N, CA, C and O atoms as CSV, one atom per row, in Angstrom:
chain,resi,resn,atom,element,x,y,z
A,1,UNK,N,N,25.853,148.809,17.789
A,1,UNK,CA,C,24.346,148.800,17.775
A,1,UNK,C,C,24.025,147.248,17.706
A,1,UNK,O,O,24.748,146.380,17.215
A,2,UNK,N,N,22.678,147.073,18.355
A,2,UNK,CA,C,22.487,145.680,18.164
A,2,UNK,C,C,21.290,145.880,16.541
A,2,UNK,O,O,20.414,146.733,16.401
A,3,UNK,N,N,21.692,144.770,15.538
A,3,UNK,CA,C,20.794,144.566,14.545
A,3,UNK,C,C,19.314,144.437,14.680
A,3,UNK,O,O,19.052,143.338,15.170
A,4,UNK,N,N,18.307,145.106,14.444
A,4,UNK,CA,C,16.972,144.633,14.589
A,4,UNK,C,C,16.264,143.860,13.448
A,4,UNK,O,O,16.226,144.327,12.310
A,5,UNK,N,N,15.711,142.688,13.768
A,5,UNK,CA,C,15.662,141.512,12.756
A,5,UNK,C,C,14.383,142.292,12.615
A,5,UNK,O,O,13.765,142.857,13.517
A,6,UNK,N,N,14.037,142.219,11.119
A,6,UNK,CA,C,12.482,142.268,10.644
A,6,UNK,C,C,12.001,140.879,9.798
A,6,UNK,O,O,11.159,141.100,8.928
A,7,UNK,N,N,12.369,139.708,9.929
A,7,UNK,CA,C,12.571,138.257,9.704
A,7,UNK,C,C,10.631,138.363,9.952
A,7,UNK,O,O,9.920,138.069,8.990
A,8,UNK,N,N,9.970,138.806,11.320
A,8,UNK,CA,C,8.892,138.474,11.587
A,8,UNK,C,C,8.151,139.583,11.879
A,8,UNK,O,O,8.548,140.176,12.882
A,9,UNK,N,N,6.884,140.217,11.144
A,9,UNK,CA,C,6.521,141.381,11.579
A,9,UNK,C,C,5.341,141.325,12.363
A,9,UNK,O,O,4.857,140.196,12.273
A,10,UNK,N,N,4.688,142.060,13.081
A,10,UNK,CA,C,3.608,141.750,14.128
A,10,UNK,C,C,2.837,142.942,13.595
A,10,UNK,O,O,3.423,144.017,13.466
A,11,UNK,N,N,1.358,142.795,13.227
A,11,UNK,CA,C,0.052,143.621,13.135
A,11,UNK,C,C,-0.932,143.368,13.775
A,11,UNK,O,O,-1.044,142.197,14.138
A,12,UNK,N,N,-1.771,144.126,14.073
A,12,UNK,CA,C,-3.387,144.191,14.358
A,12,UNK,C,C,-3.367,143.062,15.533
A,12,UNK,O,O,-3.826,141.990,15.142
A,13,UNK,N,N,-3.060,143.070,16.492
A,13,UNK,CA,C,-2.966,142.942,18.157
A,13,UNK,C,C,-4.379,142.930,18.770
A,13,UNK,O,O,-4.813,143.996,19.206
A,14,UNK,N,N,-5.241,141.662,18.850
A,14,UNK,CA,C,-6.694,142.071,19.109
A,14,UNK,C,C,-7.204,141.167,20.497
A,14,UNK,O,O,-7.124,139.953,20.680
A,15,UNK,N,N,-7.577,141.892,21.103
A,15,UNK,CA,C,-8.094,140.664,22.140
A,15,UNK,C,C,-9.863,140.552,22.255
A,15,UNK,O,O,-10.841,141.297,22.322
A,16,UNK,N,N,-9.405,138.584,22.218
A,16,UNK,CA,C,-10.318,138.065,21.969
A,16,UNK,C,C,-11.524,137.439,22.771
A,16,UNK,O,O,-12.649,137.049,22.460
A,17,UNK,N,N,-10.908,137.503,23.759
A,17,UNK,CA,C,-11.981,136.868,24.954
A,17,UNK,C,C,-11.056,137.425,26.234
A,17,UNK,O,O,-9.830,137.332,26.299
A,18,UNK,N,N,-11.827,137.953,27.112
A,18,UNK,CA,C,-11.701,138.166,28.639
A,18,UNK,C,C,-12.508,137.456,29.444
A,18,UNK,O,O,-13.703,137.491,29.154
A,19,UNK,N,N,-12.162,136.780,30.436
A,19,UNK,CA,C,-13.342,135.895,31.251
A,19,UNK,C,C,-12.510,136.310,32.970
A,19,UNK,O,O,-11.373,135.909,33.218
A,20,UNK,N,N,-13.278,137.091,33.909
A,20,UNK,CA,C,-12.297,137.006,34.907
A,20,UNK,C,C,-13.204,136.960,36.038
A,20,UNK,O,O,-14.402,137.199,35.885
A,21,UNK,N,N,-12.797,136.720,36.957
A,21,UNK,CA,C,-13.785,136.642,38.250
A,21,UNK,C,C,-13.225,136.754,39.632
A,21,UNK,O,O,-12.010,136.556,39.637
A,22,UNK,N,N,-13.674,136.980,40.659
A,22,UNK,CA,C,-13.279,136.674,42.126
A,22,UNK,C,C,-13.957,135.294,42.985
A,22,UNK,O,O,-15.066,135.310,43.517
A,23,UNK,N,N,-13.521,134.754,42.981
A,23,UNK,CA,C,-13.999,133.229,43.791
A,23,UNK,C,C,-15.007,133.568,44.924
A,23,UNK,O,O,-14.658,134.430,45.730
A,24,UNK,N,N,-16.037,133.067,45.047
A,24,UNK,CA,C,-17.082,133.394,46.297
A,24,UNK,C,C,-16.605,132.201,46.978
A,24,UNK,O,O,-17.022,132.408,48.117
A,25,UNK,N,N,-15.967,131.024,47.011
A,25,UNK,CA,C,-15.860,129.966,47.771
A,25,UNK,C,C,-14.296,130.228,48.150
A,25,UNK,O,O,-13.692,129.348,48.763
A,26,UNK,N,N,-13.773,131.195,47.856
A,26,UNK,CA,C,-12.156,130.859,48.319
A,26,UNK,C,C,-12.316,131.222,49.702
A,26,UNK,O,O,-13.243,131.830,50.238
A,27,UNK,N,N,-10.862,130.572,50.372
A,27,UNK,CA,C,-11.228,130.223,51.697
A,27,UNK,C,C,-9.305,130.562,52.015
A,27,UNK,O,O,-8.467,129.681,51.825
A,28,UNK,N,N,-9.005,131.740,52.424
A,28,UNK,CA,C,-7.658,131.932,52.569
A,28,UNK,C,C,-7.240,131.176,53.539
A,28,UNK,O,O,-6.092,130.967,53.147
A,29,UNK,N,N,-7.327,130.680,54.405
A,29,UNK,CA,C,-6.802,129.539,55.135
A,29,UNK,C,C,-6.067,128.591,54.712
A,29,UNK,O,O,-4.939,128.208,55.021
A,30,UNK,N,N,-7.220,128.075,53.586
A,30,UNK,CA,C,-6.028,127.157,52.551
A,30,UNK,C,C,-5.366,127.033,51.858
A,30,UNK,O,O,-5.086,126.011,51.231
A,31,UNK,N,N,-4.666,128.732,51.757
A,31,UNK,CA,C,-3.949,129.210,51.107
A,31,UNK,C,C,-2.432,129.205,51.830
A,31,UNK,O,O,-2.101,128.747,52.924
A,32,UNK,N,N,-1.702,129.834,50.886
A,32,UNK,CA,C,-0.101,130.184,51.793
A,32,UNK,C,C,-0.017,131.536,51.343
A,32,UNK,O,O,-0.912,131.906,50.583
A,33,UNK,N,N,0.790,132.269,51.628
A,33,UNK,CA,C,1.097,133.630,51.897
A,33,UNK,C,C,1.071,133.885,49.994
A,33,UNK,O,O,0.500,134.819,49.432
A,34,UNK,N,N,1.720,132.961,49.427
A,34,UNK,CA,C,2.064,133.372,48.177
A,34,UNK,C,C,1.310,132.543,47.532
A,34,UNK,O,O,0.983,131.556,48.190
A,35,UNK,N,N,0.790,132.620,46.119
A,35,UNK,CA,C,0.152,131.670,45.031
A,35,UNK,C,C,1.247,131.124,44.414
A,35,UNK,O,O,2.258,131.764,44.126
A,36,UNK,N,N,1.002,129.475,44.117
A,36,UNK,CA,C,1.885,128.983,43.052
A,36,UNK,C,C,1.332,129.322,41.828
A,36,UNK,O,O,0.299,128.755,41.470
A,37,UNK,N,N,1.860,130.160,41.129
A,37,UNK,CA,C,0.935,130.404,39.618
A,37,UNK,C,C,2.073,129.411,38.513
A,37,UNK,O,O,3.257,129.377,38.179
A,38,UNK,N,N,0.562,128.580,38.222
A,38,UNK,CA,C,0.630,127.695,36.943
A,38,UNK,C,C,-0.020,128.089,36.031
A,38,UNK,O,O,-1.239,128.234,36.115
A,39,UNK,N,N,0.672,128.345,34.968
A,39,UNK,CA,C,-0.274,128.702,33.678
A,39,UNK,C,C,-0.304,128.251,32.632
A,39,UNK,O,O,0.691,127.930,31.982
A,40,UNK,N,N,-1.957,128.101,32.131
A,40,UNK,CA,C,-1.704,126.514,31.510
A,40,UNK,C,C,-2.320,127.796,29.931
A,40,UNK,O,O,-3.343,128.449,29.725
A,41,UNK,N,N,-0.982,127.578,29.160
A,41,UNK,CA,C,-1.145,128.262,27.943
A,41,UNK,C,C,-1.013,127.352,26.788
A,41,UNK,O,O,-0.391,126.295,26.686
A,42,UNK,N,N,-1.829,128.084,25.834
A,42,UNK,CA,C,-2.255,127.260,24.300
A,42,UNK,C,C,-2.139,128.283,23.478
A,42,UNK,O,O,-2.817,129.283,23.715
A,43,UNK,N,N,-1.386,128.263,22.502
A,43,UNK,CA,C,-1.118,128.928,20.962
A,43,UNK,C,C,-1.385,128.208,19.839
A,43,UNK,O,O,-0.848,127.170,19.451
A,44,UNK,N,N,-2.141,128.759,19.417
A,44,UNK,CA,C,-2.055,128.160,17.966
A,44,UNK,C,C,-1.653,129.134,16.531
A,44,UNK,O,O,-1.899,130.340,16.492
A,45,UNK,N,N,-1.051,128.441,15.483
A,45,UNK,CA,C,-0.603,128.950,13.820
A,45,UNK,C,C,-1.260,128.695,13.302
A,45,UNK,O,O,-1.433,127.482,13.184
A,46,UNK,N,N,-2.206,129.692,12.533
A,46,UNK,CA,C,-2.774,129.365,11.280
A,46,UNK,C,C,-2.254,130.097,9.993
A,46,UNK,O,O,-2.309,131.266,9.613
A,47,UNK,N,N,-1.661,128.795,9.409
A,47,UNK,CA,C,-0.873,129.720,8.190
A,47,UNK,C,C,-1.764,129.974,6.846
A,47,UNK,O,O,-2.896,129.510,6.704
A,48,UNK,N,N,-1.366,130.449,6.278
A,48,UNK,CA,C,-2.671,131.349,5.047
A,48,UNK,C,C,-1.968,130.230,4.128
A,48,UNK,O,O,-1.133,129.369,4.406
A,49,UNK,N,N,-2.612,130.565,2.945
A,49,UNK,CA,C,-2.705,129.110,1.748
A,49,UNK,C,C,-1.171,129.700,1.279
A,49,UNK,O,O,-0.395,128.745,1.309
A,50,UNK,N,N,-0.528,130.849,0.891
A,50,UNK,CA,C,0.959,131.086,0.089
A,50,UNK,C,C,2.193,130.806,1.464
A,50,UNK,O,O,3.417,130.701,1.390
A,51,UNK,N,N,1.172,130.740,2.798
A,51,UNK,CA,C,2.841,131.178,3.680
A,51,UNK,C,C,3.501,132.474,3.816
A,51,UNK,O,O,4.651,132.598,4.238
A,52,UNK,N,N,2.723,133.465,3.438
A,52,UNK,CA,C,3.200,134.856,3.850
A,52,UNK,C,C,2.621,135.328,4.901
A,52,UNK,O,O,3.454,136.036,5.466
A,53,UNK,N,N,1.539,135.323,5.539
A,53,UNK,CA,C,0.870,135.409,6.608
A,53,UNK,C,C,0.293,133.975,7.665
A,53,UNK,O,O,-0.118,132.889,7.254
A,54,UNK,N,N,0.429,134.397,8.985
A,54,UNK,CA,C,-0.207,133.553,9.715
A,54,UNK,C,C,-0.785,134.243,11.092
A,54,UNK,O,O,-0.171,135.102,11.725
A,55,UNK,N,N,-2.118,133.698,11.456
A,55,UNK,CA,C,-2.787,134.576,12.704
A,55,UNK,C,C,-2.234,133.689,13.995
A,55,UNK,O,O,-2.529,132.494,13.987
A,56,UNK,N,N,-1.499,134.169,15.034
A,56,UNK,CA,C,-1.430,133.774,15.661
A,56,UNK,C,C,-2.454,134.019,17.218
A,56,UNK,O,O,-2.999,135.087,17.497
A,57,UNK,N,N,-2.509,132.977,17.921
A,57,UNK,CA,C,-3.755,133.402,18.727
A,57,UNK,C,C,-3.135,132.475,20.311
A,57,UNK,O,O,-2.714,131.318,20.311
A,58,UNK,N,N,-3.211,133.084,21.121
A,58,UNK,CA,C,-2.388,132.907,22.785
A,58,UNK,C,C,-3.793,132.834,23.498
A,58,UNK,O,O,-4.711,133.587,23.173
A,59,UNK,N,N,-3.915,131.809,24.568
A,59,UNK,CA,C,-4.862,131.544,25.094
A,59,UNK,C,C,-4.574,130.939,26.516
A,59,UNK,O,O,-4.413,129.731,26.695
A,60,UNK,N,N,-4.527,131.842,27.467
A,60,UNK,CA,C,-4.163,131.787,28.813
A,60,UNK,C,C,-5.090,131.352,29.977
A,60,UNK,O,O,-5.884,132.234,30.304
A,61,UNK,N,N,-5.163,130.311,30.606
A,61,UNK,CA,C,-5.906,130.225,32.109
A,61,UNK,C,C,-5.330,129.960,32.993
A,61,UNK,O,O,-4.490,129.068,32.875
A,62,UNK,N,N,-5.510,130.576,34.201
A,62,UNK,CA,C,-4.932,130.843,35.053
A,62,UNK,C,C,-5.962,131.193,36.660
A,62,UNK,O,O,-6.442,132.241,37.091
A,63,UNK,N,N,-5.975,129.559,37.271
A,63,UNK,CA,C,-6.512,129.408,38.455
A,63,UNK,C,C,-7.961,128.421,37.847
A,63,UNK,O,O,-8.413,128.315,36.707
A,64,UNK,N,N,-8.261,128.001,38.736
A,64,UNK,CA,C,-9.559,127.352,38.877
A,64,UNK,C,C,-10.197,128.415,38.988
A,64,UNK,O,O,-9.806,129.427,39.570
A,65,UNK,N,N,-11.525,128.213,38.273
A,65,UNK,CA,C,-13.107,128.937,38.385
A,65,UNK,C,C,-13.574,128.758,39.915
A,65,UNK,O,O,-13.304,127.624,40.309
A,66,UNK,N,N,-14.148,129.494,40.808
A,66,UNK,CA,C,-14.675,129.272,41.925
A,66,UNK,C,C,-14.167,128.347,42.868
A,66,UNK,O,O,-14.860,127.656,43.614
A,67,UNK,N,N,-13.027,128.357,42.811
A,67,UNK,CA,C,-12.171,127.628,43.570
A,67,UNK,C,C,-11.887,128.127,45.199
A,67,UNK,O,O,-11.477,129.268,45.412
A,68,UNK,N,N,-12.147,127.155,46.331
A,68,UNK,CA,C,-11.332,127.642,47.772
A,68,UNK,C,C,-10.352,128.068,47.649
A,68,UNK,O,O,-10.202,129.215,48.069
A,69,UNK,N,N,-9.342,127.463,47.101
A,69,UNK,CA,C,-7.834,127.749,46.694
A,69,UNK,C,C,-7.265,129.095,46.558
A,69,UNK,O,O,-6.556,129.720,47.347
A,70,UNK,N,N,-7.776,129.459,45.246
A,70,UNK,CA,C,-7.582,130.605,44.489
A,70,UNK,C,C,-8.632,131.787,44.764
A,70,UNK,O,O,-9.796,131.415,44.618
A,71,UNK,N,N,-8.460,133.215,45.154
A,71,UNK,CA,C,-9.267,134.303,45.047
A,71,UNK,C,C,-9.885,135.088,43.454
A,71,UNK,O,O,-10.665,136.017,43.243
A,72,UNK,N,N,-9.122,134.214,42.591
A,72,UNK,CA,C,-9.417,134.865,41.396
A,72,UNK,C,C,-9.468,133.647,40.256
A,72,UNK,O,O,-9.237,132.469,40.527
A,73,UNK,N,N,-9.809,134.145,38.944
A,73,UNK,CA,C,-9.383,133.251,37.987
A,73,UNK,C,C,-9.818,134.321,36.709
A,73,UNK,O,O,-10.599,135.272,36.743
A,74,UNK,N,N,-8.992,133.780,35.560
A,74,UNK,CA,C,-8.943,134.390,34.438
A,74,UNK,C,C,-8.943,132.901,33.239
A,74,UNK,O,O,-8.602,131.741,33.470
A,75,UNK,N,N,-9.443,133.496,32.011
A,75,UNK,CA,C,-9.283,133.231,31.027
A,75,UNK,C,C,-8.847,133.974,29.700
A,75,UNK,O,O,-9.765,134.104,28.890
A,76,UNK,N,N,-8.070,134.297,29.463
A,76,UNK,CA,C,-7.521,135.430,28.712
A,76,UNK,C,C,-6.720,134.743,26.947
A,76,UNK,O,O,-5.757,134.006,26.735
A,77,UNK,N,N,-7.715,135.450,26.005
A,77,UNK,CA,C,-7.065,135.230,24.777
A,77,UNK,C,C,-7.176,136.304,24.175
A,77,UNK,O,O,-8.124,137.077,24.313
A,78,UNK,N,N,-5.778,136.542,23.106
A,78,UNK,CA,C,-5.829,137.155,21.801
A,78,UNK,C,C,-4.982,136.651,20.947
A,78,UNK,O,O,-4.433,135.577,21.191
A,79,UNK,N,N,-4.734,137.359,19.787
A,79,UNK,CA,C,-4.115,137.079,18.727
A,79,UNK,C,C,-3.389,138.408,17.796
A,79,UNK,O,O,-3.465,139.518,18.323
A,80,UNK,N,N,-2.987,138.346,17.005
A,80,UNK,CA,C,-2.183,138.498,16.247
A,80,UNK,C,C,-1.607,138.350,14.761
A,80,UNK,O,O,-0.937,137.324,14.638
A,81,UNK,N,N,-1.702,139.082,13.672
A,81,UNK,CA,C,-1.148,139.003,12.543
A,81,UNK,C,C,-0.132,139.102,12.185
A,81,UNK,O,O,0.201,140.284,12.098
A,82,UNK,N,N,0.863,138.178,11.809
A,82,UNK,CA,C,2.249,138.168,11.100
A,82,UNK,C,C,2.669,137.891,10.053
A,82,UNK,O,O,2.635,136.687,9.797
A,83,UNK,N,N,3.156,138.678,9.145
A,83,UNK,CA,C,3.809,138.476,8.141
A,83,UNK,C,C,5.185,137.959,8.321
A,83,UNK,O,O,5.623,137.455,9.355
A,84,UNK,N,N,5.823,138.139,7.201
A,84,UNK,CA,C,7.232,137.807,6.269
A,84,UNK,C,C,7.648,137.751,5.252
A,84,UNK,O,O,6.778,137.627,4.390
A,85,UNK,N,N,8.987,137.796,4.780
A,85,UNK,CA,C,9.145,137.521,3.180
A,85,UNK,C,C,8.987,136.661,3.017
A,85,UNK,O,O,7.899,136.393,2.507
A,86,UNK,N,N,9.998,135.483,3.339
A,86,UNK,CA,C,10.146,134.070,2.727
A,86,UNK,C,C,10.135,133.127,3.496
A,86,UNK,O,O,11.052,132.986,4.306
A,87,UNK,N,N,9.076,132.247,3.422
A,87,UNK,CA,C,8.927,131.007,5.142
A,87,UNK,C,C,9.733,130.191,4.360
A,87,UNK,O,O,9.904,129.836,3.194
A,88,UNK,N,N,10.481,129.925,6.359
A,88,UNK,CA,C,11.390,128.804,6.368
A,88,UNK,C,C,11.515,128.388,7.632
A,88,UNK,O,O,10.881,129.011,8.484
A,89,UNK,N,N,12.429,127.146,8.081
A,89,UNK,CA,C,12.371,126.755,9.059
A,89,UNK,C,C,12.402,128.060,10.690
A,89,UNK,O,O,11.739,127.978,11.724
A,90,UNK,N,N,13.081,128.757,10.419
A,90,UNK,CA,C,13.001,130.091,11.136
A,90,UNK,C,C,12.623,130.398,11.348
A,90,UNK,O,O,12.904,130.950,12.412
A,91,UNK,N,N,10.872,130.690,10.570
A,91,UNK,CA,C,9.946,131.523,10.321
A,91,UNK,C,C,9.171,130.854,11.490
A,91,UNK,O,O,8.693,131.323,12.523
A,92,UNK,N,N,9.229,129.019,10.739
A,92,UNK,CA,C,7.989,128.604,11.211
A,92,UNK,C,C,8.782,128.679,13.239
A,92,UNK,O,O,8.179,129.064,14.241
A,93,UNK,N,N,9.847,128.295,13.169
A,93,UNK,CA,C,10.385,128.263,14.893
A,93,UNK,C,C,9.425,129.484,15.405
A,93,UNK,O,O,8.476,129.499,16.189
A,94,UNK,N,N,10.068,130.499,14.637
A,94,UNK,CA,C,9.710,132.180,15.212
A,94,UNK,C,C,8.079,132.209,15.709
A,94,UNK,O,O,7.641,132.702,16.749
A,95,UNK,N,N,7.424,131.609,14.770
A,95,UNK,CA,C,5.516,131.283,15.152
A,95,UNK,C,C,5.602,130.742,16.275
A,95,UNK,O,O,4.885,131.324,17.090
A,96,UNK,N,N,6.152,129.894,16.691
A,96,UNK,CA,C,5.971,129.266,17.370
A,96,UNK,C,C,6.722,129.135,19.141
A,96,UNK,O,O,6.641,128.205,19.943
A,97,UNK,N,N,7.391,130.408,19.253
A,97,UNK,CA,C,8.153,130.864,20.108
A,97,UNK,C,C,8.139,132.465,20.710
A,97,UNK,O,O,7.766,133.034,21.736
A,98,UNK,N,N,8.706,132.783,19.570
A,98,UNK,CA,C,8.493,134.561,19.059
A,98,UNK,C,C,7.372,135.363,19.469
A,98,UNK,O,O,7.080,136.213,20.310
A,99,UNK,N,N,6.770,134.599,18.323
A,99,UNK,CA,C,5.138,135.446,18.111
A,99,UNK,C,C,4.022,135.333,19.742
A,99,UNK,O,O,3.278,136.219,20.163
A,100,UNK,N,N,4.243,134.092,20.293
A,100,UNK,CA,C,3.060,133.495,21.785
A,100,UNK,C,C,4.105,134.423,22.332
A,100,UNK,O,O,3.706,135.564,22.564
A,101,UNK,N,N,5.410,134.148,22.593
A,101,UNK,CA,C,6.268,135.442,23.854
A,101,UNK,C,C,5.699,137.041,23.616
A,101,UNK,O,O,5.446,137.792,24.557
A,102,UNK,N,N,5.568,137.367,22.359
A,102,UNK,CA,C,5.406,138.846,22.241
A,102,UNK,C,C,3.662,139.305,22.833
A,102,UNK,O,O,3.498,140.259,23.592
A,103,UNK,N,N,2.470,138.422,22.313
A,103,UNK,CA,C,1.038,138.388,22.535
A,103,UNK,C,C,1.199,137.887,24.305
A,103,UNK,O,O,0.604,138.392,25.257
A,104,UNK,N,N,1.846,137.149,24.321
A,104,UNK,CA,C,2.310,137.451,26.613
A,104,UNK,C,C,2.446,138.831,26.933
A,104,UNK,O,O,1.813,139.176,27.931
A,105,UNK,N,N,3.093,139.695,26.362
A,105,UNK,CA,C,3.314,140.917,26.549
A,105,UNK,C,C,2.385,141.707,26.722
A,105,UNK,O,O,2.223,142.329,27.772
A,106,UNK,N,N,1.516,141.808,25.540
A,106,UNK,CA,C,0.128,142.307,25.976
A,106,UNK,C,C,-1.124,141.634,27.048
A,106,UNK,O,O,-2.314,141.946,27.092
A,107,UNK,N,N,-0.446,140.708,27.793
A,107,UNK,CA,C,-1.799,139.735,28.432
A,107,UNK,C,C,-1.298,140.332,29.677
A,107,UNK,O,O,-1.942,141.051,30.440
A,108,UNK,N,N,-0.006,139.932,29.807
A,108,UNK,CA,C,0.584,140.729,31.430
A,108,UNK,C,C,0.351,141.467,32.329
A,108,UNK,O,O,0.226,141.135,33.508
A,109,UNK,N,N,0.229,143.010,31.690
A,109,UNK,CA,C,-0.665,144.213,32.143
A,109,UNK,C,C,-1.901,144.177,32.720
A,109,UNK,O,O,-2.251,144.630,33.810
A,110,UNK,N,N,-2.870,143.285,31.443
A,110,UNK,CA,C,-4.366,143.297,31.994
A,110,UNK,C,C,-4.254,142.605,33.099
A,110,UNK,O,O,-4.529,143.329,34.056
A,111,UNK,N,N,-3.907,141.262,33.496
A,111,UNK,CA,C,-4.130,140.356,34.585
A,111,UNK,C,C,-3.442,141.591,35.637
A,111,UNK,O,O,-4.358,142.193,36.197
A,112,UNK,N,N,-2.559,141.922,35.893
A,112,UNK,CA,C,-2.186,142.908,36.343
A,112,UNK,C,C,-2.979,143.924,36.935
A,112,UNK,O,O,-3.174,143.982,38.149
A,113,UNK,N,N,-3.480,144.790,36.046
A,113,UNK,CA,C,-4.095,145.553,36.188
A,113,UNK,C,C,-5.441,145.232,36.747
A,113,UNK,O,O,-5.761,145.910,37.723
A,114,UNK,N,N,-6.310,144.323,36.325
A,114,UNK,CA,C,-7.190,143.226,36.600
A,114,UNK,C,C,-7.436,143.115,38.232
A,114,UNK,O,O,-8.389,143.399,38.957
A,115,UNK,N,N,-5.868,142.462,38.506
A,115,UNK,CA,C,-5.941,142.411,39.832
A,115,UNK,C,C,-6.275,143.260,40.757
A,115,UNK,O,O,-7.238,143.090,41.504
A,116,UNK,N,N,-5.414,144.371,40.793
A,116,UNK,CA,C,-5.233,145.175,41.379
A,116,UNK,C,C,-6.991,146.214,41.750
A,116,UNK,O,O,-7.394,146.793,42.759
A,117,UNK,N,N,-7.381,146.081,40.848
A,117,UNK,CA,C,-8.689,146.678,40.604
A,117,UNK,C,C,-9.549,145.861,41.281
A,117,UNK,O,O,-10.691,146.220,40.994
A,118,UNK,N,N,-9.562,145.040,41.956
A,118,UNK,CA,C,-9.968,143.695,42.366
A,118,UNK,C,C,-9.740,143.774,44.119
A,118,UNK,O,O,-10.310,142.993,44.881
A,119,UNK,N,N,-8.984,144.653,44.488
A,119,UNK,CA,C,-8.556,145.196,45.641
A,119,UNK,C,C,-7.370,143.796,46.471
A,119,UNK,O,O,-7.153,143.492,47.644
A,120,UNK,N,N,-6.824,143.234,45.055
A,120,UNK,CA,C,-5.604,142.376,45.424
A,120,UNK,C,C,-4.459,143.045,44.860
A,120,UNK,O,O,-4.310,143.950,44.040
A,121,UNK,N,N,-3.275,141.916,45.940
A,121,UNK,CA,C,-2.208,142.855,44.989
A,121,UNK,C,C,-1.921,142.423,43.389
A,121,UNK,O,O,-2.397,141.537,42.679
A,122,UNK,N,N,-1.211,143.165,43.228
A,122,UNK,CA,C,-0.967,143.127,41.388
A,122,UNK,C,C,-0.189,141.572,41.262
A,122,UNK,O,O,0.620,141.126,42.075
A,123,UNK,N,N,-0.638,140.944,40.106
A,123,UNK,CA,C,-0.391,139.479,39.974
A,123,UNK,C,C,0.546,139.859,38.744
A,123,UNK,O,O,-0.094,140.361,37.820
A,124,UNK,N,N,1.904,139.736,38.518
A,124,UNK,CA,C,2.916,139.362,37.463
A,124,UNK,C,C,3.016,138.555,37.119
A,124,UNK,O,O,3.750,137.743,37.683
A,125,UNK,N,N,2.294,138.225,35.882
A,125,UNK,CA,C,2.716,136.746,35.260
A,125,UNK,C,C,4.163,136.501,34.619
A,125,UNK,O,O,4.596,137.154,33.670
A,126,UNK,N,N,4.799,135.543,35.223
A,126,UNK,CA,C,5.935,134.990,34.645
A,126,UNK,C,C,6.123,134.962,33.395
A,126,UNK,O,O,5.210,134.460,32.740
A,127,UNK,N,N,7.306,135.464,32.665
A,127,UNK,CA,C,7.376,135.395,31.925
A,127,UNK,C,C,7.794,133.519,31.175
A,127,UNK,O,O,8.579,132.718,31.681
A,128,UNK,N,N,7.084,133.342,30.085
A,128,UNK,CA,C,6.913,132.355,29.460
A,128,UNK,C,C,7.939,131.533,28.393
A,128,UNK,O,O,7.771,131.657,27.180
A,129,UNK,N,N,9.120,130.600,29.000
A,129,UNK,CA,C,9.939,129.994,27.212
A,129,UNK,C,C,8.909,129.297,26.747
A,129,UNK,O,O,8.409,128.409,27.438
A,130,UNK,N,N,8.426,129.612,25.455
A,130,UNK,CA,C,7.744,128.765,24.526
A,130,UNK,C,C,8.273,127.963,23.491
A,130,UNK,O,O,7.615,127.489,22.565
A,131,UNK,N,N,9.961,127.776,23.756
A,131,UNK,CA,C,10.284,126.914,23.207
A,131,UNK,C,C,10.633,125.429,23.960
A,131,UNK,O,O,11.255,124.493,23.458
A,132,UNK,N,N,10.086,125.500,25.217
A,132,UNK,CA,C,9.642,123.892,25.810
A,132,UNK,C,C,7.970,123.528,25.319
A,132,UNK,O,O,7.465,122.428,25.546
A,133,UNK,N,N,7.233,124.658,24.615
A,133,UNK,CA,C,6.272,124.232,24.593
A,133,UNK,C,C,5.828,122.890,23.224
A,133,UNK,O,O,6.353,122.699,22.127
A,134,UNK,N,N,5.066,122.420,23.675
A,134,UNK,CA,C,4.484,121.523,22.271
A,134,UNK,C,C,3.978,122.718,21.155
A,134,UNK,O,O,3.469,123.781,21.510
A,135,UNK,N,N,4.199,122.363,19.873
A,135,UNK,CA,C,3.911,123.008,18.862
A,135,UNK,C,C,2.257,122.832,18.864
A,135,UNK,O,O,1.880,121.661,18.908
A,136,UNK,N,N,1.232,123.849,18.823
A,136,UNK,CA,C,-0.121,123.785,18.905
A,136,UNK,C,C,-0.195,124.356,16.916
A,136,UNK,O,O,0.629,125.121,16.415
A,137,UNK,N,N,-1.175,123.830,16.289
A,137,UNK,CA,C,-1.701,124.058,14.485
A,137,UNK,C,C,-2.630,124.344,14.329
A,137,UNK,O,O,-3.039,124.512,13.181
């Protein structure tokens, strides 16, 4: 049985912002059958003074607002509190990789539901490797 890591614990996930729209300017003839999904992600880590907790936020911007090329657009932000027992390099790395990946897991079904409810095929966001991302403070 695999060992369950409790180095980093997440609590109080909050949806902070949702902007979504259907583009009135969309021209289907300008797109292909499948959309090239390019995510613009930004995550921020705010440590408390004692370095025993942090608030990590993730913002995702998807497609351009009122574009002729894309039928929909999104700007979604959520955040959660994370805590740990002892701050070290491993925790710092996890706050910048594992924490935003967990936050993304809350945003993915929201975007899928919104697209389906708008009479489009469900948009399933790809997984993101945050270890390749620049660290945001």
